[in-house]
C-alpha positions as CSV (number, residue, x, y, z in Angstrom):
1,X,14.5,3.7,-11.5
2,X,11.7,3.3,-8.7
3,X,12.7,-0.5,-8.5
4,X,16.1,0.4,-7.4
5,X,14.4,1.5,-4.1
6,X,13.9,-2.1,-3.1
7,X,17.9,-2.2,-1.7
8,X,18.4,1.4,-2.0
9,X,15.2,2.4,0.0
10,X,13.1,-0.4,1.2
11,X,10.8,1.9,3.7
12,X,10.2,4.4,0.7
13,X,9.8,1.6,-1.6
14,X,7.2,-0.8,0.6
15,X,5.3,2.3,1.6
16,X,4.4,3.1,-1.5
17,X,3.4,-0.1,-3.2
18,X,0.9,-0.4,-0.2
19,X,-0.1,3.3,-0.2
20,X,-1.0,3.3,-4.0
21,X,-2.5,-0.2,-4.4
22,X,-4.5,0.6,-1.1
23,X,-5.7,3.1,-2.7
24,X,-6.4,2.2,-6.1
25,X,-8.3,-0.5,-4.7
26,X,-10.5,1.6,-2.0
27,X,-10.8,3.8,-5.5
28,X,-12.4,1.3,-7.5
29,X,-14.3,-0.4,-4.4
30,X,-15.8,3.5,-3.9
31,X,-17.3,3.0,-7.7
32,X,-18.7,-0.4,-7.5
33,X,-20.4,0.3,-4.0
34,X,-22.2,3.3,-5.3
35,X,-23.0,1.4,-9.0
36,X,-24.8,-1.2,-6.8
37,X,-25.9,1.3,-4.7
38,X,-27.8,2.6,-7.4
39,X,-29.2,-0.3,-8.9
40,X,-26.1,-1.1,-11.4
41,X,-25.6,-4.8,-10.4
42,X,-22.5,-5.4,-12.9
43,X,-19.5,-4.4,-10.1
44,X,-20.9,-6.7,-7.4
45,X,-17.5,-8.7,-7.9
46,X,-15.8,-5.6,-7.0
47,X,-17.2,-5.0,-3.8
48,X,-14.0,-5.8,-2.7
49,X,-10.4,-4.6,-1.7
50,X,-8.7,-7.4,-2.8
51,X,-6.3,-5.8,-5.5
52,X,-5.9,-8.7,-7.7
53,X,-10.0,-8.1,-8.5
54,X,-9.3,-4.5,-8.4
55,X,-6.3,-4.1,-10.4
56,X,-5.5,-7.4,-11.8
57,X,-2.0,-9.1,-12.4
58,X,-0.4,-6.8,-15.1
59,X,-1.2,-3.6,-13.0
60,X,0.5,-5.3,-9.9
61,X,3.3,-5.6,-12.2
62,X,3.7,-2.2,-12.4
63,X,2.9,-1.1,-9.8
64,X,6.1,-2.9,-7.7
65,X,8.8,-2.3,-11.0
66,X,7.6,1.8,-11.8
67,X,5.1,2.3,-8.8
68,X,2.7,3.1,-10.9
69,X,-0.9,1.3,-11.2
70,X,-4.8,1.3,-12.4
71,X,-7.9,-0.6,-11.8
72,X,-10.9,-0.8,-13.2
73,X,-15.0,-1.3,-12.5
74,X,-16.9,-2.8,-14.8
75,X,-20.4,-0.5,-15.3
76,X,-23.3,-0.8,-16.9
77,X,-25.0,3.0,-17.6
78,X,-28.2,2.0,-19.3
79,X,-29.0,0.2,-15.3
80,X,-28.4,3.7,-14.4
81,X,-30.5,5.6,-16.8
82,X,-30.5,8.9,-14.4
83,X,-27.4,11.6,-15.5
84,X,-26.7,12.5,-11.8
85,X,-26.3,9.2,-10.4
86,X,-24.1,8.1,-13.4
87,X,-22.2,11.2,-12.5
88,X,-21.9,10.3,-8.3
89,X,-20.8,6.6,-9.7
90,X,-18.2,8.1,-11.5
91,X,-17.0,10.6,-8.9
92,X,-16.7,8.5,-6.1
93,X,-13.5,6.7,-6.7
94,X,-11.9,10.7,-7.1
95,X,-14.2,11.8,-3.8
96,X,-12.5,8.0,-2.0
97,X,-8.9,9.6,-2.7
98,X,-9.7,13.1,-1.7
99,X,-11.3,11.5,1.9
100,X,-8.4,9.5,2.3
101,X,-6.1,12.5,1.4
102,X,-7.3,14.0,4.3
103,X,-7.5,11.0,6.8
104,X,-4.0,10.1,5.9
105,X,-2.9,13.8,6.6
106,X,-4.6,13.7,9.8
107,X,-2.5,10.3,10.9
108,X,0.4,11.9,9.5
109,X,0.0,14.9,11.9
110,X,-0.5,12.6,15.3
111,X,2.3,10.3,14.3
112,X,5.2,13.8,13.9
113,X,3.2,14.9,17.2
114,X,3.5,12.1,18.9
115,X,7.2,11.9,17.5
116,X,6.7,8.4,16.4
117,X,9.3,6.7,14.2
118,X,10.6,8.1,10.9
119,X,9.1,5.0,8.9
120,X,5.9,5.7,10.6
121,X,5.6,9.2,9.5
122,X,6.9,8.5,5.7
123,X,4.1,6.1,5.3
124,X,1.5,8.4,6.2
125,X,2.8,11.7,4.3
126,X,2.9,9.1,1.1
127,X,0.2,8.0,1.3
128,X,-2.0,11.1,1.8
129,X,0.2,12.6,-1.1
130,X,-0.5,9.5,-3.4
131,X,-4.2,10.1,-2.9
132,X,-3.8,13.6,-3.4
133,X,-2.4,12.7,-7.2
134,X,-4.9,10.3,-7.7
135,X,-7.9,13.1,-7.1
136,X,-6.1,15.5,-9.6
137,X,-5.3,12.9,-12.0
138,X,-8.8,11.3,-12.4
139,X,-10.4,14.4,-12.0
140,X,-8.9,15.9,-15.4
141,X,-11.7,15.8,-17.9
142,X,-9.8,13.4,-20.2
143,X,-11.6,10.3,-22.0
144,X,-11.4,7.1,-19.5
145,X,-10.6,9.3,-16.4
146,X,-13.2,10.2,-14.1
147,X,-13.5,13.5,-14.6
148,X,-14.2,13.1,-18.2
149,X,-17.3,10.3,-17.1
150,X,-18.7,12.8,-14.9
151,X,-18.9,15.6,-17.3
152,X,-20.5,13.0,-20.6
153,X,-23.1,11.5,-18.0
154,X,-24.7,15.1,-18.7
155,X,-24.0,14.9,-22.6
156,X,-24.6,12.2,-24.9
157,X,-22.0,14.5,-27.5
158,X,-19.6,13.8,-25.0
159,X,-19.9,10.4,-24.2
160,X,-20.2,9.2,-28.0
161,X,-16.7,10.7,-28.4
162,X,-15.5,9.0,-25.3
163,X,-17.1,5.5,-27.3
164,X,-14.9,6.4,-30.4
165,X,-12.0,8.3,-29.4
166,X,-11.0,7.4,-26.1
167,X,-7.8,5.1,-26.4
168,X,-6.7,8.0,-29.3
169,X,-6.8,10.4,-26.8
170,X,-5.6,8.8,-23.9
171,X,-2.7,7.7,-25.6
172,X,-2.2,11.2,-26.4
173,X,-2.9,12.4,-22.9
174,X,-0.5,9.5,-21.5
175,X,2.6,10.5,-23.8
176,X,2.0,14.0,-22.6
177,X,2.2,12.9,-19.1
178,X,5.1,10.8,-19.5
179,X,7.1,12.3,-22.1
180,X,6.8,16.0,-20.9
181,X,6.8,17.9,-17.3
182,X,3.0,18.1,-17.8
183,X,3.3,14.9,-15.1
184,X,4.6,16.4,-12.5
185,X,2.2,19.5,-12.3
186,X,-0.2,16.5,-11.2
187,X,2.4,15.2,-8.7
188,X,3.1,19.1,-7.4
189,X,-0.8,19.4,-7.1
190,X,-1.5,16.4,-5.2
191,X,1.2,16.9,-3.0
192,X,0.4,20.6,-2.4
193,X,-3.5,19.1,-1.5
194,X,-1.1,16.3,0.9
195,X,0.8,19.5,2.5
196,X,-2.0,21.5,3.0
197,X,-3.9,19.2,5.0
198,X,-0.9,18.1,7.2
199,X,-0.7,21.5,7.8
200,X,-4.3,22.2,8.9
201,X,-4.2,19.1,10.9
202,X,-1.3,20.4,12.6
203,X,-3.0,23.4,14.0
204,X,-6.2,21.6,14.5
205,X,-4.0,19.1,16.8
206,X,-2.2,21.8,18.7
207,X,-5.6,23.6,19.5
208,X,-7.0,20.2,21.2
């Protein structure tokens, strides 16, 4: 169980906790900032990286226990009538994770070249990997995830499906992820993104 790492591998445990918590908070901040920028004042209170605001107590408890957590930012779609802008509000969170995946990969490459201590290198590896996985997961076209919200911004029919059936569909999706090998593919995709970014960074750094 994940929480057992607190004694068996504390460096990994706390690296994962901090990387995942920070990345989720940045993801939600990006949603909030973009919404406010486009005129929706609903999420103004979420213009913060405070995990209690962005994630909440239940999510934080789950993060410490099983290493998986979530966040949520309230928005008012009617305050942003333009489809493209609503889609950008939804895409802002995954985009933040994509950027962080690349930035942490660069940091990992620098620490490798500088031959810093293993825990430091491990942290940046984990942080890049977490953000790669968050990007892939959130871009899936499943109701309640950002990928579906991007699509539904351009389709009233998809939005109606989300309103009516989102909880049921998401529960089925969650069962698929946690009870079948499907979840492994998401993390594998995140690992591939992270590894690719690190390899590219190492090559670029080697040319400098």
